[in-house]
FIZA-724519 format. One record per residue (C-alpha): residue number from 1; residue in one letter; x negated, y, z negated. Coordinates in nm, 4 decimals. Layout:
N
seq:NUM, type:A, px:X, py:Y, pz:Z
...
% end
This chain:
304
seq:1, type:M, px:-4.8928, py:1.5551, pz:-8.5063
seq:2, type:L, px:-4.7042, py:1.2242, pz:-8.4940
seq:3, type:S, px:-4.3970, py:1.4318, pz:-8.3547
seq:4, type:R, px:-4.6100, py:1.5827, pz:-8.0933
seq:5, type:I, px:-4.7352, py:1.2218, pz:-7.9947
seq:6, type:S, px:-4.3777, py:1.0810, pz:-7.9695
seq:7, type:N, px:-4.2556, py:1.4225, pz:-7.7482
seq:8, type:L, px:-4.5531, py:1.3358, pz:-7.5025
seq:9, type:T, px:-4.4923, py:0.9783, pz:-7.4790
seq:10, type:F, px:-4.1013, py:1.0459, pz:-7.4303
seq:11, type:K, px:-4.1542, py:1.2901, pz:-7.1309
seq:12, type:K, px:-4.4050, py:0.9894, pz:-6.9814
seq:13, type:Q, px:-4.1315, py:0.7773, pz:-6.9787
seq:14, type:L, px:-3.8826, py:1.0145, pz:-6.8661
seq:15, type:K, px:-4.1154, py:1.0568, pz:-6.5370
seq:16, type:H, px:-4.1707, py:0.7267, pz:-6.5168
seq:17, type:L, px:-3.8062, py:0.6415, pz:-6.4842
seq:18, type:A, px:-3.7520, py:0.9397, pz:-6.2667
seq:19, type:K, px:-4.0377, py:0.7865, pz:-6.0327
seq:20, type:I, px:-3.8828, py:0.4451, pz:-6.0295
seq:21, type:S, px:-3.5407, py:0.5345, pz:-5.9747
seq:22, type:F, px:-3.6517, py:0.7673, pz:-5.6659
seq:23, type:Q, px:-3.8376, py:0.4571, pz:-5.5059
seq:24, type:T, px:-3.5120, py:0.2487, pz:-5.5555
seq:25, type:R, px:-3.3053, py:0.5248, pz:-5.4195
seq:26, type:Y, px:-3.5525, py:0.5969, pz:-5.1213
seq:27, type:A, px:-3.5753, py:0.1991, pz:-5.0877
seq:28, type:S, px:-3.1830, py:0.1887, pz:-5.0787
seq:29, type:T, px:-3.1615, py:0.4527, pz:-4.8342
seq:30, type:A, px:-3.4288, py:0.3139, pz:-4.5707
seq:31, type:T, px:-3.2406, py:-0.0130, pz:-4.5832
seq:32, type:E, px:-2.8939, py:0.1387, pz:-4.4923
seq:33, type:T, px:-3.0730, py:0.3590, pz:-4.2264
seq:34, type:N, px:-3.2193, py:0.0438, pz:-4.0646
seq:35, type:K, px:-2.8625, py:-0.1082, pz:-4.0800
seq:36, type:A, px:-2.7199, py:0.2024, pz:-3.8970
seq:37, type:D, px:-3.0209, py:0.1999, pz:-3.6551
seq:38, type:K, px:-2.9310, py:-0.1847, pz:-3.5611
seq:39, type:R, px:-2.5942, py:-0.1290, pz:-3.5684
seq:40, type:T, px:-2.6208, py:0.1451, pz:-3.2889
seq:41, type:I, px:-2.8476, py:-0.0507, pz:-3.1086
seq:42, type:A, px:-2.6056, py:-0.3340, pz:-3.1112
seq:43, type:I, px:-2.3104, py:-0.1251, pz:-2.9739
seq:44, type:T, px:-2.5550, py:0.0569, pz:-2.7237
seq:45, type:A, px:-2.6236, py:-0.2796, pz:-2.5876
seq:46, type:V, px:-2.2747, py:-0.3904, pz:-2.5633
seq:47, type:A, px:-2.1422, py:-0.1223, pz:-2.3803
seq:48, type:A, px:-2.4487, py:-0.1157, pz:-2.1510
seq:49, type:A, px:-2.3893, py:-0.4676, pz:-2.0578
seq:50, type:T, px:-2.0126, py:-0.3721, pz:-1.9912
seq:51, type:V, px:-2.0651, py:-0.0703, pz:-1.7980
seq:52, type:A, px:-2.3070, py:-0.3216, pz:-1.6142
seq:53, type:G, px:-2.0876, py:-0.6025, pz:-1.5602
seq:54, type:G, px:-1.8345, py:-0.3680, pz:-1.4368
seq:55, type:I, px:-2.0326, py:-0.2265, pz:-1.1773
seq:56, type:G, px:-2.1553, py:-0.5732, pz:-1.0662
seq:57, type:Y, px:-1.7908, py:-0.6802, pz:-1.0472
seq:58, type:Y, px:-1.6702, py:-0.3788, pz:-0.8422
seq:59, type:V, px:-1.9789, py:-0.4126, pz:-0.5715
seq:60, type:Y, px:-1.8864, py:-0.8019, pz:-0.5789
seq:61, type:A, px:-1.5186, py:-0.7473, pz:-0.5391
seq:62, type:N, px:-1.5669, py:-0.5009, pz:-0.2830
seq:63, type:P, px:-1.8779, py:-0.5182, pz:-0.0627
seq:64, type:V, px:-1.6838, py:-0.3104, pz:0.2449
seq:65, type:H, px:-1.7184, py:-0.0050, pz:0.0182
seq:66, type:A, px:-2.0625, py:0.0725, pz:0.0793
seq:67, type:N, px:-2.0414, py:0.2017, pz:0.4374
seq:68, type:L, px:-1.7586, py:0.4452, pz:0.5187
seq:69, type:A, px:-1.7605, py:0.3120, pz:0.8804
seq:70, type:D, px:-1.6576, py:-0.0671, pz:0.7640
seq:71, type:E, px:-1.3189, py:0.1227, pz:0.6439
seq:72, type:G, px:-1.2661, py:0.3269, pz:0.9578
seq:73, type:L, px:-1.1725, py:0.6736, pz:0.9351
seq:74, type:H, px:-0.9025, py:0.7924, pz:0.7149
seq:75, type:P, px:-0.5824, py:0.9039, pz:0.8753
seq:76, type:P, px:-0.4307, py:1.2451, pz:0.8358
seq:77, type:A, px:-0.0878, py:1.2669, pz:0.6943
seq:78, type:Y, px:0.1992, py:1.3321, pz:0.9380
seq:79, type:P, px:0.5147, py:1.4876, pz:0.8538
seq:80, type:W, px:0.7606, py:1.2032, pz:0.9046
seq:81, type:S, px:1.1072, py:1.2599, pz:0.9538
seq:82, type:H, px:1.2182, py:0.9789, pz:0.7052
seq:83, type:K, px:0.9497, py:1.0632, pz:0.4483
seq:84, type:P, px:1.1579, py:1.2765, pz:0.2092
seq:85, type:I, px:1.3375, py:1.0641, pz:-0.0335
seq:86, type:W, px:1.6784, py:1.2182, pz:0.0936
seq:87, type:A, px:1.6017, py:1.1663, pz:0.4716
seq:88, type:T, px:1.7037, py:0.8474, pz:0.6655
seq:89, type:F, px:1.5578, py:0.7071, pz:0.9608
seq:90, type:D, px:1.5776, py:0.8714, pz:1.3325
seq:91, type:H, px:1.8030, py:0.6339, pz:1.4894
seq:92, type:A, px:1.7655, py:0.7956, pz:1.8453
seq:93, type:S, px:1.3665, py:0.7279, pz:1.7861
seq:94, type:I, px:1.4275, py:0.3485, pz:1.6684
seq:95, type:R, px:1.6138, py:0.3045, pz:2.0196
seq:96, type:R, px:1.2981, py:0.4606, pz:2.1936
seq:97, type:G, px:1.0734, py:0.2716, pz:1.9906
seq:98, type:Y, px:1.2047, py:-0.0917, pz:2.0720
seq:99, type:Q, px:1.2005, py:-0.0144, pz:2.4174
seq:100, type:V, px:0.8225, py:0.0613, pz:2.3987
seq:101, type:Y, px:0.7993, py:-0.2507, pz:2.2119
seq:102, type:K, px:0.9873, py:-0.4476, pz:2.4481
seq:103, type:E, px:0.7751, py:-0.3142, pz:2.7407
seq:104, type:V, px:0.4483, py:-0.2946, pz:2.6066
seq:105, type:C, px:0.3824, py:-0.4440, pz:2.3027
seq:106, type:S, px:0.6197, py:-0.7838, pz:2.3405
seq:107, type:T, px:0.3554, py:-0.9481, pz:2.5741
seq:108, type:C, px:0.1454, py:-0.9947, pz:2.2662
seq:109, type:H, px:0.2880, py:-0.9120, pz:1.9661
seq:110, type:S, px:0.5700, py:-1.0785, pz:1.7935
seq:111, type:L, px:0.8475, py:-0.9781, pz:1.5584
seq:112, type:E, px:0.9455, py:-1.2838, pz:1.3668
seq:113, type:R, px:1.1300, py:-1.1775, pz:1.1200
seq:114, type:L, px:1.3717, py:-0.9609, pz:1.3232
seq:115, type:A, px:1.7013, py:-1.0969, pz:1.4404
seq:116, type:W, px:1.9232, py:-0.9542, pz:1.7225
seq:117, type:R, px:2.1996, py:-0.8764, pz:1.4373
seq:118, type:N, px:2.0002, py:-0.6423, pz:1.3002
seq:119, type:F, px:2.0019, py:-0.3946, pz:1.5996
seq:120, type:V, px:2.3852, py:-0.3690, pz:1.5260
seq:121, type:G, px:2.5023, py:-0.0364, pz:1.3713
seq:122, type:V, px:2.1331, py:0.0560, pz:1.3763
seq:123, type:S, px:1.9969, py:0.1337, pz:1.7276
seq:124, type:H, px:2.2590, py:-0.0756, pz:1.9574
seq:125, type:T, px:2.6041, py:-0.1308, pz:1.9446
seq:126, type:L, px:2.7443, py:-0.4939, pz:1.9367
seq:127, type:D, px:2.7821, py:-0.5447, pz:2.3106
seq:128, type:E, px:2.4291, py:-0.4266, pz:2.3693
seq:129, type:A, px:2.3060, py:-0.6378, pz:2.1291
seq:130, type:K, px:2.4978, py:-0.9616, pz:2.2533
seq:131, type:A, px:2.3624, py:-0.8626, pz:2.5935
seq:132, type:M, px:1.9772, py:-0.8302, pz:2.4921
seq:133, type:A, px:2.0029, py:-1.1420, pz:2.3312
seq:134, type:E, px:2.1778, py:-1.3544, pz:2.6294
seq:135, type:E, px:1.8891, py:-1.2233, pz:2.7993
seq:136, type:V, px:1.6804, py:-1.4720, pz:2.6642
seq:137, type:E, px:1.6783, py:-1.8557, pz:2.6876
seq:138, type:Y, px:1.6314, py:-2.0547, pz:2.3563
seq:139, type:T, px:1.5589, py:-2.4242, pz:2.2889
seq:140, type:D, px:1.8235, py:-2.6014, pz:2.1387
seq:141, type:G, px:1.9502, py:-2.9373, pz:2.0312
seq:142, type:P, px:1.9646, py:-3.2448, pz:2.0222
seq:143, type:D, px:2.2702, py:-3.2563, pz:2.2087
seq:144, type:D, px:2.4865, py:-3.5863, pz:2.2135
seq:145, type:T, px:2.2450, py:-3.7934, pz:2.4100
seq:146, type:G, px:1.9483, py:-3.6597, pz:2.2242
seq:147, type:E, px:1.8164, py:-3.4393, pz:2.4733
seq:148, type:Y, px:1.6762, py:-3.0634, pz:2.3934
seq:149, type:F, px:1.8306, py:-2.8044, pz:2.6096
seq:150, type:Q, px:1.7952, py:-2.4263, pz:2.6864
seq:151, type:R, px:2.1081, py:-2.1773, pz:2.6198
seq:152, type:P, px:2.1477, py:-1.7947, pz:2.6036
seq:153, type:G, px:2.0332, py:-1.6277, pz:2.2676
seq:154, type:K, px:2.2966, py:-1.5551, pz:1.9881
seq:155, type:L, px:2.3115, py:-1.2514, pz:1.7546
seq:156, type:S, px:2.1789, py:-1.5323, pz:1.5058
seq:157, type:D, px:1.8816, py:-1.5953, pz:1.6894
seq:158, type:Y, px:1.5287, py:-1.4136, pz:1.5927
seq:159, type:L, px:1.3239, py:-1.2414, pz:1.8473
seq:160, type:P, px:1.1280, py:-1.4721, pz:2.0725
seq:161, type:R, px:0.7324, py:-1.5015, pz:2.0312
seq:162, type:P, px:0.5327, py:-1.4123, pz:2.3222
seq:163, type:Y, px:0.3346, py:-1.7480, pz:2.2859
seq:164, type:P, px:0.4349, py:-2.0822, pz:2.1613
seq:165, type:N, px:0.1642, py:-2.1241, pz:1.8774
seq:166, type:E, px:-0.1532, py:-1.9955, pz:1.7519
seq:167, type:E, px:-0.3857, py:-2.1639, pz:1.9635
seq:168, type:A, px:-0.2332, py:-2.0364, pz:2.2899
seq:169, type:A, px:-0.1977, py:-1.6725, pz:2.1503
seq:170, type:R, px:-0.6070, py:-1.7021, pz:2.0697
seq:171, type:A, px:-0.6621, py:-1.8558, pz:2.4253
seq:172, type:A, px:-0.4856, py:-1.5668, pz:2.5925
seq:173, type:N, px:-0.6935, py:-1.2881, pz:2.3668
seq:174, type:A, px:-1.0536, py:-1.4110, pz:2.3813
seq:175, type:G, px:-1.0286, py:-1.5885, pz:2.0683
seq:176, type:A, px:-0.8520, py:-1.2779, pz:1.8849
seq:177, type:L, px:-0.5259, py:-1.3478, pz:1.6964
seq:178, type:P, px:-0.2325, py:-1.0765, pz:1.7849
seq:179, type:P, px:-0.0995, py:-1.0377, pz:1.4360
seq:180, type:D, px:0.2829, py:-1.0397, pz:1.3891
seq:181, type:L, px:0.4128, py:-0.6754, pz:1.3630
seq:182, type:S, px:0.7200, py:-0.7737, pz:1.1123
seq:183, type:L, px:0.5625, py:-0.6432, pz:0.8228
seq:184, type:M, px:0.2780, py:-0.4625, pz:0.9719
seq:185, type:I, px:0.3495, py:-0.0852, pz:0.8571
seq:186, type:K, px:0.3651, py:-0.2154, pz:0.4553
seq:187, type:A, px:0.0552, py:-0.4312, pz:0.5174
seq:188, type:R, px:-0.1515, py:-0.1446, pz:0.6567
seq:189, type:H, px:-0.3177, py:0.0815, pz:0.4111
seq:190, type:G, px:-0.1884, py:0.4182, pz:0.5279
seq:191, type:G, px:0.1212, py:0.2939, pz:0.7034
seq:192, type:C, px:0.2733, py:0.4902, pz:0.9389
seq:193, type:D, px:-0.0225, py:0.7416, pz:0.9475
seq:194, type:Y, px:-0.2632, py:0.4621, pz:1.0066
seq:195, type:V, px:-0.0606, py:0.2758, pz:1.2941
seq:196, type:F, px:0.0252, py:0.6121, pz:1.4700
seq:197, type:S, px:-0.3464, py:0.7317, pz:1.4365
seq:198, type:L, px:-0.4753, py:0.3794, pz:1.5837
seq:199, type:L, px:-0.2423, py:0.4227, pz:1.8975
seq:200, type:T, px:-0.3451, py:0.7354, pz:1.9853
seq:201, type:G, px:-0.7076, py:0.7508, pz:1.8450
seq:202, type:Y, px:-0.9068, py:0.5841, pz:2.1337
seq:203, type:V, px:-1.2220, py:0.7591, pz:2.2126
seq:204, type:D, px:-1.5326, py:0.7370, pz:2.3703
seq:205, type:P, px:-1.8084, py:0.5569, pz:2.1279
seq:206, type:P, px:-2.0613, py:0.7926, pz:1.9839
seq:207, type:A, px:-2.4049, py:0.8415, pz:2.0506
seq:208, type:G, px:-2.6164, py:0.5435, pz:1.8995
seq:209, type:V, px:-2.2989, py:0.3112, pz:1.8529
seq:210, type:E, px:-2.2683, py:-0.0021, pz:2.0594
seq:211, type:I, px:-1.9540, py:-0.1972, pz:2.1606
seq:212, type:R, px:-1.9777, py:-0.5475, pz:2.2409
seq:213, type:E, px:-1.8315, py:-0.6600, pz:2.5781
seq:214, type:G, px:-1.4508, py:-0.7196, pz:2.5200
seq:215, type:L, px:-1.4456, py:-0.4657, pz:2.2423
seq:216, type:H, px:-1.2784, py:-0.1096, pz:2.2132
seq:217, type:Y, px:-1.3741, py:0.1637, pz:2.0023
seq:218, type:N, px:-1.1574, py:0.2854, pz:1.7836
seq:219, type:P, px:-1.2753, py:0.5128, pz:1.4665
seq:220, type:Y, px:-0.9369, py:0.4470, pz:1.2882
seq:221, type:F, px:-1.0221, py:0.0573, pz:1.2639
seq:222, type:P, px:-1.2335, py:-0.1206, pz:1.0143
seq:223, type:G, px:-1.5532, py:-0.1199, pz:1.1813
seq:224, type:G, px:-1.4798, py:0.0744, pz:1.4657
seq:225, type:A, px:-1.4669, py:-0.2323, pz:1.7391
seq:226, type:I, px:-1.1021, py:-0.3333, pz:1.8009
seq:227, type:G, px:-1.0096, py:-0.6088, pz:2.0691
seq:228, type:M, px:-0.6617, py:-0.4598, pz:2.1889
seq:229, type:A, px:-0.7188, py:-0.2094, pz:2.4089
seq:230, type:R, px:-0.5424, py:0.1320, pz:2.4582
seq:231, type:V, px:-0.1834, py:0.0381, pz:2.5777
seq:232, type:L, px:-0.0349, py:0.4078, pz:2.5810
seq:233, type:Y, px:-0.0331, py:0.6149, pz:2.8507
seq:234, type:D, px:0.1572, py:0.9267, pz:2.9408
seq:235, type:G, px:0.4832, py:0.8077, pz:3.1545
seq:236, type:L, px:0.4082, py:0.4372, pz:3.0876
seq:237, type:V, px:0.7621, py:0.4005, pz:3.0080
seq:238, type:E, px:1.0891, py:0.5794, pz:3.1119
seq:239, type:Y, px:1.3409, py:0.6648, pz:2.8397
seq:240, type:E, px:1.7067, py:0.6260, pz:2.8897
seq:241, type:D, px:1.7673, py:0.9751, pz:2.7111
seq:242, type:G, px:1.5177, py:1.1448, pz:2.9189
seq:243, type:T, px:1.2861, py:1.2269, pz:2.6315
seq:244, type:P, px:0.9532, py:1.3173, pz:2.7763
seq:245, type:A, px:0.7369, py:0.9893, pz:2.7509
seq:246, type:T, px:0.3934, py:1.1233, pz:2.6211
seq:247, type:T, px:0.1345, py:0.9336, pz:2.4013
seq:248, type:S, px:0.2097, py:1.0542, pz:2.1190
seq:249, type:Q, px:0.5868, py:1.0374, pz:2.1709
seq:250, type:M, px:0.5842, py:0.6838, pz:2.2254
seq:251, type:A, px:0.3490, py:0.5806, pz:1.9610
seq:252, type:K, px:0.5779, py:0.7987, pz:1.7111
seq:253, type:D, px:0.8560, py:0.6293, pz:1.8503
seq:254, type:V, px:0.7374, py:0.2602, pz:1.7892
seq:255, type:V, px:0.5643, py:0.3353, pz:1.4706
seq:256, type:T, px:0.9120, py:0.4602, pz:1.3501
seq:257, type:F, px:1.0762, py:0.1418, pz:1.5160
seq:258, type:L, px:0.8240, py:-0.1058, pz:1.3300
seq:259, type:N, px:0.8926, py:0.0869, pz:0.9871
seq:260, type:W, px:1.2344, py:0.0252, pz:1.0380
seq:261, type:A, px:1.1470, py:-0.3430, pz:1.1020
seq:262, type:A, px:0.9515, py:-0.3765, pz:0.7983
seq:263, type:E, px:1.2295, py:-0.2104, pz:0.5889
seq:264, type:P, px:1.5605, py:-0.2146, pz:0.7636
seq:265, type:E, px:1.7447, py:-0.1470, pz:0.4056
seq:266, type:H, px:1.5653, py:0.1818, pz:0.3797
seq:267, type:D, px:1.8540, py:0.4030, pz:0.4465
seq:268, type:E, px:2.0969, py:0.1949, pz:0.2117
seq:269, type:R, px:1.8634, py:0.2196, pz:-0.0474
seq:270, type:K, px:1.8259, py:0.5700, pz:-0.0313
seq:271, type:K, px:2.2022, py:0.6288, pz:-0.0269
seq:272, type:M, px:2.2426, py:0.4188, pz:-0.3172
seq:273, type:G, px:1.9611, py:0.5869, pz:-0.5239
seq:274, type:L, px:2.1152, py:0.9218, pz:-0.4623
seq:275, type:K, px:2.4386, py:0.8186, pz:-0.5678
seq:276, type:A, px:2.2849, py:0.6407, pz:-0.8771
seq:277, type:I, px:2.1201, py:0.9612, pz:-0.9643
seq:278, type:T, px:2.4562, py:1.1666, pz:-0.9031
seq:279, type:I, px:2.6464, py:0.9212, pz:-1.1323
seq:280, type:L, px:2.3969, py:0.8904, pz:-1.4315
seq:281, type:S, px:2.3628, py:1.2632, pz:-1.4205
seq:282, type:V, px:2.7396, py:1.3382, pz:-1.4439
seq:283, type:M, px:2.7245, py:1.0449, pz:-1.7290
seq:284, type:F, px:2.4630, py:1.1921, pz:-1.9145
seq:285, type:I, px:2.6292, py:1.5386, pz:-1.9138
seq:286, type:L, px:2.9704, py:1.3815, pz:-2.0475
seq:287, type:S, px:2.7769, py:1.1877, pz:-2.3179
seq:288, type:I, px:2.6249, py:1.5057, pz:-2.4419
seq:289, type:Y, px:2.9680, py:1.6624, pz:-2.4294
seq:290, type:L, px:3.1506, py:1.3837, pz:-2.6347
seq:291, type:K, px:2.8580, py:1.3504, pz:-2.8668
seq:292, type:R, px:2.8767, py:1.7809, pz:-2.9488
seq:293, type:Y, px:3.2852, py:1.7050, pz:-2.9681
seq:294, type:K, px:3.2865, py:1.4349, pz:-3.1971
seq:295, type:W, px:3.0303, py:1.5121, pz:-3.4324
seq:296, type:T, px:3.1242, py:1.9033, pz:-3.4592
seq:297, type:V, px:3.3537, py:1.8260, pz:-3.7635
seq:298, type:L, px:3.0927, py:1.6856, pz:-3.9458
seq:299, type:K, px:2.8435, py:1.9370, pz:-3.8383
seq:300, type:S, px:3.0278, py:2.2208, pz:-3.9347
seq:301, type:R, px:3.2189, py:2.1406, pz:-4.2792
seq:302, type:K, px:3.1121, py:2.2611, pz:-4.6063
seq:303, type:I, px:3.0491, py:2.0546, pz:-4.8894
seq:304, type:V, px:3.1486, py:2.1829, pz:-5.2160
% end
């Protein structure tokens, strides 16, 4: 009898201990679950704040991206002859492009970073470059009496500006400042494609688009309204080599000239790059041969 009572008591104690253990385990599991939930919520909040901050910064830093018309029509890609890594500039096109710049563009736009000596050996001979420089009068001095004087240009002189200062340029163009074209190809997204499309892309504004007086519609220009009117028309210039002076031909030549003006080291850089690749390739092959020749004895020996 006593043994039965003791067994029942022992079983009750075991059930009580098991109940207490289950409750403790459940409470700890619940605590760990709550901690994991809180951790997940915190990580989610941080990620959401990061994404929201990134979106806000993008909208703040790029407000014009909200409307495609504000960016302008994306220009198509043209097969420029100097685009491949092994190709150089078309120097005849550079010469024709300078003629277009001189007769059409130089009345408003400057080329402040280009000197007459840069033409020698590229598009003109030495005598031709000297003759072009001497056609321009430059202010120099002071002389022995302290006076400034006019002299013919030299090869070391830079191309003259169309206006003496920025104020005069704005006054002659209804408040708009014609940009310098020295680095225009490098300064504009799209480079040659953009400038060519801009020069040949003048069309009538579509229905519903109003252009203020004094502005002109060009879909490739950001906003669509540009102060520069169309300047290239068929037969506007007469090329020395007899090339037909169509609008697209003149635009292509002047863009090639401006690309050279922005990067006069283009041809030399590509030539130097091809030479470096050739020499390094030969040296690499020789190094592999030398390595195999020097180590062949050690790799083929038999250790006894």
